[in-house]
C-alpha positions in Angstrom: 28.5 -89.4 179.0 30.7 -87.8 177.4 33.8 -88.6 174.6 36.9 -86.2 175.7 38.7 -84.4 173.0 41.0 -86.7 172.7 39.4 -89.3 171.3 37.3 -86.9 168.8 40.5 -85.1 167.3 42.7 -88.3 167.0 39.4 -89.8 165.4 39.5 -86.7 163.5 43.0 -87.3 162.6 43.6 -90.6 161.9 40.7 -89.6 159.1 42.7 -86.5 157.5 45.5 -89.1 158.1 43.1 -92.1 155.8 41.7 -90.0 152.9 46.0 -88.5 152.2 47.0 -89.9 149.1 50.8 -88.5 148.4 53.5 -91.5 149.6 55.2 -89.2 152.5 51.8 -89.0 154.2 50.9 -85.5 156.6 53.8 -83.7 159.0 52.7 -82.4 162.2 52.2 -78.7 160.5 49.8 -79.6 157.7 47.4 -81.9 160.1 47.4 -79.2 162.8 46.5 -75.9 160.2 43.9 -78.9 158.2 42.2 -79.7 161.6 42.9 -76.2 163.1 44.9 -77.7 166.6 48.1 -76.2 168.0 51.0 -78.0 166.4 51.6 -79.7 170.9 48.3 -80.9 170.7 48.4 -82.6 167.1 51.9 -84.4 168.3 51.2 -85.0 171.6 48.0 -87.8 169.9 50.0 -88.9 167.4 52.5 -90.4 169.8 49.8 -92.0 171.5 48.5 -93.0 168.0 52.1 -94.2 167.0 53.0 -96.5 170.3 49.5 -97.7 170.3 50.2 -98.3 166.6 47.4 -97.0 164.4 50.6 -94.3 163.0 54.2 -94.6 162.2 56.3 -91.6 160.5 59.5 -90.9 159.0 62.2 -88.1 159.3 63.6 -85.4 157.3 62.4 -83.2 154.5 60.1 -85.5 153.3 59.0 -87.0 156.6 55.1 -86.7 157.2 52.9 -89.8 159.5 51.1 -92.5 157.3 48.1 -95.3 159.1 50.3 -98.6 159.4 47.0 -100.5 157.6 45.0 -100.2 155.4 42.1 -98.1 157.2 39.8 -100.6 157.1 41.6 -103.0 159.1 41.6 -100.0 161.2 39.1 -100.2 164.5 37.3 -96.9 166.0 37.1 -99.5 168.9 40.6 -100.4 169.6 41.0 -96.2 168.7 38.9 -94.9 171.7 40.1 -97.6 174.0 43.8 -96.5 172.6 43.0 -92.8 172.9 41.3 -92.2 176.3 40.4 -96.6 177.6 36.7 -97.5 178.3 33.8 -95.7 179.2 33.4 -98.5 182.0 36.3 -101.7 182.8 36.2 -103.5 186.2 38.6 -101.8 187.5 35.6 -99.1 187.7 33.6 -99.8 191.6 38.1 -100.1 193.1 38.4 -96.8 191.7 34.8 -95.1 192.8 34.6 -96.7 195.6 34.4 -94.1 198.4 36.8 -92.7 201.7 36.2 -96.8 201.7 38.7 -99.4 200.5 35.6 -100.7 198.7 32.0 -100.0 196.6 29.5 -100.1 199.9 27.3 -102.0 197.3 30.5 -104.5 196.0 27.6 -107.7 196.1 24.6 -106.7 194.6 25.1 -103.7 191.7 22.7 -102.9 189.4 24.7 -99.9 188.3 28.0 -102.1 187.6 24.9 -103.8 185.1 23.8 -101.6 183.6 27.5 -99.9 182.8 28.6 -103.8 181.4 25.9 -103.5 179.0 26.5 -100.3 178.4 30.1 -100.9 177.6 29.4 -104.6 176.2 26.8 -102.4 173.6 28.9 -99.8 172.6 31.8 -102.6 172.0 29.1 -104.3 170.2 28.6 -101.8 167.5 32.6 -100.2 168.0 33.4 -103.8 166.6 32.0 -103.7 163.2 33.4 -100.0 162.5 36.0 -99.4 160.6 38.2 -96.0 159.8 37.4 -96.8 155.8 33.8 -96.8 157.0 34.7 -93.8 158.8 36.0 -92.0 155.6 32.8 -92.0 153.6 29.8 -89.5 153.9 28.2 -88.4 157.2 24.9 -89.7 155.8 26.8 -93.4 154.5 28.2 -93.4 158.1 24.6 -92.2 159.6 23.2 -95.4 157.3 25.5 -98.3 158.7 25.2 -97.0 162.1 22.4 -97.8 162.0 21.7 -101.0 160.1 24.3 -101.9 162.9 22.1 -101.1 165.8 19.3 -103.0 164.1 21.3 -106.1 163.4 22.7 -105.9 166.7 18.7 -105.3 168.8 17.7 -108.9 167.1 
């Protein structure tokens, strides 16, 4: 299981914008340089984030990208869904039926149970982590995630 570069870079861009304290926001060239990404890639990802309602842009000499709402109100799960979709969605089985029109295991599928359970656990965790949480240090985030995982296990 892998997260896409688009999801990784999208979260990094949001974190960078979330840390910015300027009134004007951050420009594509600034974000590109600070994150070591091409301007084209930054522009593509910011477009997705803008259409999903996470960032807004203003044009002109003093323009740039800003968060549309406080970082504490942006859930990581929502961002990942906007950038790449969910790991498992109900249409998954239809898309992976092989050469048949319907999966040969559509009635009784142990894999579907596994994927649904993993997605439920992932959704539970990611619905409790905000962009604000990720603005902390690596150690702070590790403690938060560990505590949230323990809560979900109860």
